[in-house]
Steps between C-alpha positions, in 0.01 A plus 500: 500500500405867540151643534455572129599144404272358767203704380561394140525133599184525710307669220607226257390224736168678572439566130443867570661840447800608698292793641251251646779291650659814640177612662437149641849492649466846656162414651639171638800674665278776640253245646787300654646823647164588658485153660850539642416848640200347675734237652369205302699214348428386141501135396503428129411141423778304330732804524578591858419719798595863565524550878546796722741414782585708804870540568559556871695793638868433533832658597769538238864610539680730255827316441694824424402694813376223731182703559195297586168592336146382546321400182121530541259218410371503143287304255669331203352330198605145433420249228470127545480316164277200437697180553468400131655833388768469762597153384497609133729794571741282702528270199592794275147554360499177305196284544 
């Protein structure tokens, strides 16, 4: 499902115009982005948790040249789905 299809589906479920659903989605994404920039995790009840995780610095080796390089530490965004969603997806989406 692409963005346009998602917005249309959301508007239909909300019983509103697509412009309203588009604005809602943009504001939600912007608010979530602001939280991540501040270093906060977001937990959405019955959906899952978006977590910032710190990857430690590590040494990698270029297989072609054998050169060793140091990769600096960084923050990555991860998602941990709610157990009910996870089980439903494992079963192929059928309830």
